[in-house]
C-alpha positions in Angstrom: 0.0 0.0 0.0 2.8 2.4 0.9 4.4 1.6 -2.5 1.3 2.7 -4.4 1.3 6.0 -2.5 4.9 6.7 -3.3 4.3 5.9 -7.0 1.3 8.3 -7.0 3.3 11.0 -5.3 6.1 10.7 -7.9 3.5 10.9 -10.7 2.1 14.1 -9.1 5.6 15.6 -8.8 6.3 14.8 -12.5 3.0 16.4 -13.6 3.8 19.6 -11.5 7.1 20.1 -13.3 7.4 21.2 -16.9 8.4 18.5 -19.3 11.1 20.7 -20.8 11.4 23.9 -22.7 10.1 24.1 -26.2 12.4 26.6 -27.8 13.5 27.4 -31.3 17.1 26.5 -30.3 16.0 23.0 -29.4 14.5 22.6 -32.8 17.6 23.8 -34.6 20.3 21.4 -33.6 23.1 21.0 -36.2 26.2 19.0 -36.3 29.0 21.5 -35.8 31.5 19.4 -37.8 29.1 19.2 -40.8 28.6 23.0 -40.7 32.3 23.5 -40.3 33.0 21.3 -43.2 30.4 23.1 -45.3 32.0 26.5 -44.3 35.5 25.3 -45.3 34.2 24.1 -48.7 32.6 27.5 -49.3 35.6 29.4 -48.1 37.9 27.4 -50.4 35.6 28.2 -53.3 35.4 31.9 -52.5 39.2 32.1 -52.6 39.6 30.7 -56.1 40.2 32.4 -59.4 37.2 30.5 -60.8 34.9 32.2 -58.3 36.3 35.6 -59.2 35.9 35.0 -62.9 32.3 33.8 -62.5 31.4 36.8 -60.3 33.1 39.2 -62.8 31.1 37.7 -65.7 27.8 38.0 -63.7 28.5 41.6 -62.8 29.4 42.5 -66.4 26.3 40.8 -67.8 24.1 42.4 -65.0 25.4 45.9 -65.8 25.3 45.3 -69.6 21.6 44.3 -69.4 20.7 47.2 -67.2 22.5 49.8 -69.2 22.3 48.7 -72.8 19.0 46.9 -73.1 16.2 49.2 -72.1 13.5 46.5 -72.5 15.2 44.1 -70.1 16.1 46.7 -67.5 15.3 45.4 -64.0 17.8 47.2 -61.9 18.3 50.8 -63.1 21.6 52.8 -62.9 22.5 53.0 -59.2 22.2 49.1 -59.3 20.7 48.9 -55.9 19.7 45.3 -56.3 23.3 44.4 -57.3 24.6 46.2 -54.2 22.0 44.3 -52.1 23.2 41.0 -53.6 26.8 41.9 -52.8 25.9 42.9 -49.3 24.0 39.6 -48.7 26.9 37.6 -50.1 29.4 39.4 -47.9 27.1 39.0 -44.8 27.2 35.2 -45.4 30.7 34.8 -46.6 32.5 36.6 -43.8 31.2 34.4 -41.0 31.8 31.2 -43.1 35.4 32.3 -43.8 36.0 33.1 -40.1 34.6 29.7 -39.1 36.8 28.0 -41.6 39.8 29.9 -40.3 39.0 29.0 -36.7 38.8 25.3 -37.7 42.1 25.6 -39.5 43.7 27.3 -36.4 42.4 24.4 -34.3 43.9 21.9 -36.7 47.2 23.8 -36.7 47.2 23.9 -32.9 46.8 20.1 -32.7 49.5 19.6 -35.4 51.8 21.9 -33.4 51.2 19.9 -30.2 51.9 16.7 -32.0 55.1 18.2 -33.6 56.2 19.4 -30.1 55.6 15.9 -28.6 57.5 14.3 -31.5 60.4 16.8 -31.1 60.6 16.0 -27.3 60.7 12.3 -28.1 63.4 12.8 -30.7 65.4 14.9 -28.2 65.0 12.2 -25.5 66.2 9.6 -28.0 69.1 11.7 -29.1 70.2 12.3 -25.5 69.9 8.6 -24.8 72.1 7.8 -27.8 74.6 10.4 -26.8 74.9 8.9 -23.3 75.3 5.4 -24.9 78.1 6.7 -27.2 79.8 8.4 -24.3 79.7 5.2 -22.3 81.2 3.3 -25.2 83.9 5.9 -25.6 84.8 5.5 -21.9 84.8 1.7 -22.3 87.0 1.9 -25.4 89.3 4.4 -23.7 90.0 1.8 -21.0 91.1 -0.8 -23.5 94.8 -1.0 -24.4 95.3 0.3 -27.9 97.9 -1.0 -30.4 100.1 2.1 -30.0 100.0 1.8 -26.2 101.1 -1.9 -26.4 103.8 -1.1 -28.9 105.1 1.7 -26.7 105.2 -0.4 -23.7 107.0 -3.2 -25.5 109.5 -0.8 -26.9 110.2 0.5 -23.5 110.6 -2.9 -22.0 112.5 -4.6 -24.9 116.1 -3.9 -25.5 116.4 -1.5 -28.4 117.4 -2.9 -31.7 118.9 0.0 -33.6 117.5 -0.6 -37.0 114.1 -1.8 -35.8 113.9 1.0 -33.3 114.6 3.6 -36.0 111.9 2.0 -38.2 109.4 2.1 -35.3 110.3 5.7 -34.5 109.8 6.7 -38.1 106.5 4.8 -38.2 105.2 6.6 -35.0 106.3 9.9 -36.4 104.5 9.3 -39.7 101.3 8.2 -37.8 101.4 11.3 -35.6 101.7 13.5 -38.7 98.9 11.7 -40.4 96.7 12.0 -37.3 97.5 15.7 -37.1 96.5 16.2 -40.7 93.3 14.3 -40.1 92.5 16.4 -37.0 93.3 19.6 -38.9 91.0 18.5 -41.8 88.1 17.8 -39.4 
């Protein structure tokens, strides 16, 4: 019994409250992406030479008809109807072009953020590789090189005059070659 009373009270509360607003804005619900795409298509067309050529031809024909052919004259000399058409066109074109520019700015912002993230990842990868190269250089630096071993052997072995002279010339030639390579870099 108590359940029925609660259900009746809820029904009364629902009837006391408006079911929603009936407004013109609720009736006009458009997909913003579709309108934005439409605006971009129009803005792209308005920026072409084809559009300018078509508009120029229409204006020339309009003025020619209204100046030359008296029988077909529908917009006399001040061309008020032509000015009204241009004003209407401008009134619609300007917001559509602005909408297209805003959408392009949003796309540019997203692209910029993606580029920034990619640059940060590339920088991190480069820093990692630099650290790895540095550690390899340190590891290689600790190894005994051929010149180091030869120098130690020459120091420990009794000098053979002819062989020692050859080795001395060879070391001198290598040092000069390394100096030339270092100067070239």
